[in-house]
C-alpha positions in Angstrom: -7.5 -12.9 20.2 -6.4 -9.7 22.0 -6.8 -10.7 25.7 -7.3 -8.3 28.6 -3.6 -8.9 29.5 -2.4 -7.9 26.0 -4.8 -5.0 25.7 -3.7 -3.5 29.0 0.1 -4.3 28.9 2.1 -1.1 28.7 4.0 -1.2 25.4 6.6 0.7 23.3 6.3 0.6 19.6 9.7 1.1 17.9 9.0 0.0 14.3 6.1 1.7 12.6 5.9 3.6 9.3 3.5 6.4 9.5 2.5 6.1 5.9 1.7 2.4 6.6 -0.9 3.4 9.2 -3.1 5.2 6.6 -6.3 3.2 6.4 -7.8 2.8 2.9 -10.8 5.0 4.0 -8.4 7.8 5.0 -6.5 7.4 1.7 -9.6 7.7 -0.3 -10.8 10.7 1.7 -7.5 12.5 1.3 -7.4 11.7 -2.4 -10.8 13.3 -2.9 -9.9 16.3 -0.8 -6.6 16.8 -2.6 -7.7 16.0 -6.2 -5.5 12.9 -6.4 -6.5 10.1 -8.9 -6.0 6.6 -7.5 -6.3 3.2 -9.3 -9.0 2.2 -6.8 -12.6 3.1 -6.9 -13.3 2.5 -3.2 -11.6 1.7 0.1 -12.9 -1.8 -0.2 -11.3 -2.2 -3.6 -8.0 -0.9 -2.3 -8.1 -3.2 0.8 -8.8 -6.2 -1.5 -5.4 -5.5 -3.2 -3.6 -6.2 0.1 -2.3 -9.5 -1.1 1.5 -9.4 -1.3 4.0 -11.9 -2.6 7.2 -10.1 -1.3 8.4 -6.8 -0.1 8.4 -5.1 -3.5 4.8 -6.0 -4.2 3.9 -4.3 -1.0 6.1 -1.2 -1.6 4.5 -0.7 -5.1 1.1 -0.3 -3.4 2.5 1.6 -0.4 4.0 4.3 -2.7 0.7 4.8 -4.4 -1.0 5.3 -1.0 1.3 7.9 0.2 0.7 10.2 -2.8 -2.5 11.5 -1.1 -0.4 13.3 1.6 -0.1 16.9 0.4 -0.5 19.4 3.3 0.7 19.8 6.8 -2.9 19.0 7.9 -2.6 15.7 6.1 0.5 14.7 7.9 -0.9 15.8 11.1 -4.2 13.9 10.6 -2.2 10.7 9.7 0.0 10.9 12.8 -2.9 11.9 15.1 -4.9 8.9 13.9 -2.1 6.5 14.5 -1.3 7.8 18.0 -5.0 7.7 19.0 -5.1 4.0 17.8 -1.8 3.3 19.6 -3.2 4.8 22.8 -6.1 2.4 22.6 -3.5 -0.4 22.6 -1.8 1.1 25.7 1.3 2.1 23.7 3.1 4.4 26.1 6.0 5.3 23.9 6.1 5.4 20.0 9.1 6.0 17.7 7.8 6.2 14.2 9.4 6.3 10.7 8.6 8.8 8.0 10.2 8.3 4.5 10.7 11.9 3.6 12.2 11.4 0.2 9.0 9.8 -0.9 7.4 13.2 -0.2 10.0 15.7 -1.3 10.4 13.9 -4.6 6.7 14.7 -5.2 7.3 18.4 -4.5 6.2 18.4 -0.9 8.2 20.8 1.3 10.1 18.8 3.9 8.9 21.2 6.6 5.2 20.5 5.8 5.7 16.9 6.6 7.9 17.3 9.6 5.8 20.0 11.3 2.6 18.1 10.8 4.0 15.0 12.5 5.7 16.8 15.3 2.6 18.8 16.1 0.6 15.6 16.4 3.1 14.2 18.9 3.0 17.3 21.0 -0.8 17.0 21.2 -0.6 13.2 21.9 1.6 13.9 25.0 -1.1 16.1 26.4 -4.1 14.0 25.3 -2.9 10.4 25.7 0.3 10.7 27.7 2.3 9.1 24.9 5.9 10.0 24.5 8.1 9.4 21.5 8.7 11.1 18.2 10.0 10.9 14.7 12.8 8.9 13.1 13.7 10.2 9.6 14.1 7.3 7.2 16.4 7.1 4.2 14.9 5.2 1.2 17.7 2.9 0.2 16.7 2.6 -3.4 18.1 6.1 -3.9 21.8 7.0 -3.9 23.7 8.1 -0.8 23.9 11.7 -1.9 20.1 11.9 -1.9 20.0 10.6 1.6 22.7 13.1 2.7 20.6 15.9 1.1 17.6 14.8 3.1 19.7 14.9 6.3 21.0 18.4 5.5 17.5 19.6 4.8 16.4 18.4 8.3 19.0 20.6 10.1 16.3 23.1 11.4 14.6 20.1 13.2 17.9 18.5 14.3 17.0 18.7 18.0 13.4 17.6 17.5 14.0 14.4 15.6 15.0 11.3 17.5 17.2 9.6 14.9 17.9 8.2 11.5 16.6 4.9 10.0 16.5 3.3 6.6 13.8 1.4 4.8 12.9 0.5 1.2 13.9 -2.6 -0.9 16.8 -4.4 0.7 18.1 -6.4 -2.2 20.9 -4.6 -4.0 20.9 -1.8 -1.5 23.3 -2.9 1.3 23.9 -0.8 4.4 27.5 -0.2 3.2 26.0 2.1 0.5 25.1 4.7 3.2 28.2 4.9 5.5 28.8 8.6 5.1 25.1 9.5 5.6 24.9 7.6 8.9 28.2 8.9 10.1 26.9 12.5 9.5 23.7 11.7 11.4 25.7 10.3 14.3 28.5 12.8 14.5 27.0 16.1 13.3 23.5 15.7 14.6 23.8 13.3 17.5 20.9 11.2 16.2 20.3 7.6 17.3 20.6 5.0 14.5 18.6 2.1 13.3 18.4 0.2 10.0 16.1 -2.3 8.3 18.1 -5.4 7.7 17.7 -9.2 7.7 14.1 -9.2 6.3 14.3 -9.4 2.6 18.1 -9.8 2.4 20.1 -12.1 4.6 22.2 -12.0 7.7 25.1 -10.3 6.0 23.1 -7.1 5.8 22.6 -7.2 9.6 26.4 -7.6 10.1 27.1 -4.6 7.8 24.6 -2.5 9.6 26.4 -3.2 12.9 30.0 -2.9 11.6 29.7 -0.2 9.0 26.8 2.0 10.1 27.2 1.4 13.9 23.5 1.2 14.4 22.0 0.7 17.9 19.0 -1.3 16.7 18.1 -3.6 13.8 14.7 -3.4 12.3 13.3 -6.8 11.5 16.6 -8.8 11.7 14.9 -12.2 11.8 17.2 -13.6 9.2 20.1 -13.3 11.6 19.4 -16.9 12.4 21.1 -17.9 9.1 24.4 -17.0 10.8 25.0 -18.7 14.1 27.9 -16.4 15.0 25.9 -13.3 14.3 22.9 -14.6 16.3 25.3 -15.2 19.3 26.8 -11.7 18.8 23.4 -10.1 18.9 22.5 -11.9 22.1 25.8 -11.1 23.8 25.8 -7.4 22.8 22.1 -7.0 23.5 21.4 -5.4 20.1 17.6 -5.0 19.9 15.6 -6.5 17.0 12.3 -4.6 16.3 10.4 -7.6 15.0 7.0 -7.2 13.1 5.4 -10.7 13.1 2.2 -9.9 11.1 4.3 -8.1 8.5 6.7 -11.1 8.2 3.7 -13.3 7.4 2.1 -11.0 4.9 5.4 -10.5 3.0 6.2 -14.2 3.0 9.3 -14.1 5.2 7.7 -17.0 7.0 4.8 -19.1 5.5 2.6 -18.9 8.6 2.9 -17.6 12.2 3.6 -21.0 13.6 6.8 -21.0 11.6 8.0 -17.6 12.9 11.3 -17.7 14.8 10.5 -14.9 17.3 10.0 -17.4 20.1 13.3 -19.2 19.2 15.2 -15.9 19.1 13.7 -14.8 22.4 14.7 -18.1 24.0 18.2 -17.7 22.7 18.6 -14.5 24.7 18.2 -11.9 22.0 16.5 -8.6 22.8 13.3 -9.0 20.8 10.6 -6.3 20.6 7.1 -6.6 19.0 5.9 -4.0 16.5 3.4 -3.5 13.7 5.5 -2.1 10.8 2.6 -1.0 8.4 -0.5 -1.9 10.4 -3.1 -0.8 7.9 -1.6 -3.0 5.1 -0.7 -6.0 7.3 -3.9 -6.3 9.3 -2.6 -5.8 12.7 -1.7 -3.0 15.1 0.7 -3.7 17.9 -1.7 -5.6 20.2 -2.8 -7.8 17.3 0.9 -8.7 16.8 1.2 -9.7 20.4 -2.0 -11.8 20.1 -0.9 -13.5 16.9 2.4 -14.7 18.4 0.8 -15.8 21.6 -1.8 -17.9 19.8 0.5 -19.4 17.2 3.6 -20.0 19.3 2.1 -20.7 22.7 3.8 -17.8 24.5 2.7 -17.1 28.1 1.6 -13.8 29.4 5.0 -13.6 31.2 6.7 -14.1 27.9 4.8 -11.2 26.5 5.6 -9.1 29.5 9.3 -9.8 28.8 8.9 -8.7 25.2 7.2 -5.5 26.3 10.0 -4.9 28.8 12.5 -5.2 25.9 10.6 -2.5 24.0 11.2 0.1 26.7 14.8 -1.1 27.3 15.4 -0.6 23.5 13.7 2.8 23.2 15.7 6.0 22.5 14.7 7.6 25.8 16.5 8.9 28.9 17.0 6.6 31.9 14.5 8.2 34.2 11.7 7.7 31.6 12.8 4.2 30.9 12.7 3.3 34.6 9.2 4.7 34.9 7.9 2.7 32.0 9.6 -0.5 33.2 7.9 -0.1 36.6 4.6 0.1 34.8 5.3 -3.1 32.9 6.4 -4.9 36.1 3.4 -3.8 38.1 0.8 -4.3 35.5 -2.0 -6.8 36.3 -5.2 -7.0 34.1 
């Protein structure tokens, strides 16, 4: 249950895929508007298909859903809807992923996608007071040259994009595959860096992401626990993990929430943050994720406050804004 404390707690969301926030009703509406044929006759039929056995079974459906995005207005509507929903959860800062290769390979101009997203963020700052922005995400199932081409195409928006991330199927696509792409993003563009690792594949991918890609955050990262030395290193170096509890259950990383290791990792001194990943598909926006771990793992309100504090400490923001948000977390009382 989302308690008044959870609902009002100021939060940062650092791991959310915009395409994964498209609700089935929106997908069906956009499909009709854009003349897209889908293998579902209704939103209810599509939602009934949200039964996943692993990451790939989710990605297969996810890639179908994103095909309805065609125009700048579509990307704007998607982003605006997410930010409105995030504001209702008192998300004060949001850093969101967009897998641009999944759109350019369908013939969508990269500027159409980027401008729609950025315009929605500009409006959200005025309407809801939410800060944040876009992290361009490489799809790791493609080769490195494809990722480098995406980065090159984003040069006109270099100063308006927060950073570079990487998603897609982990197995067989290690971080080491993308060393030059991440080096270019870091050195040529000055972007902040984060990578999905330690969700589907094991702890070795987390280590590669740190040592070869020099990332500042690890998205998911929960399988770091397979390597005691790595877990200690993450704690000692303060590397944030952007954990998505409901996603981890839906994709069978853990059999049920009571088996999730988020409480254990937090107690071990790791910098753990709470996020929603693909909230439409996994049945929970960020407050729902906080509520799920509190109920299943007996976390106190002060534990949740500490996790919210970690979100702002891990955000790609300047120190003045970070200090402001941390004051909001500390002073919050429901």
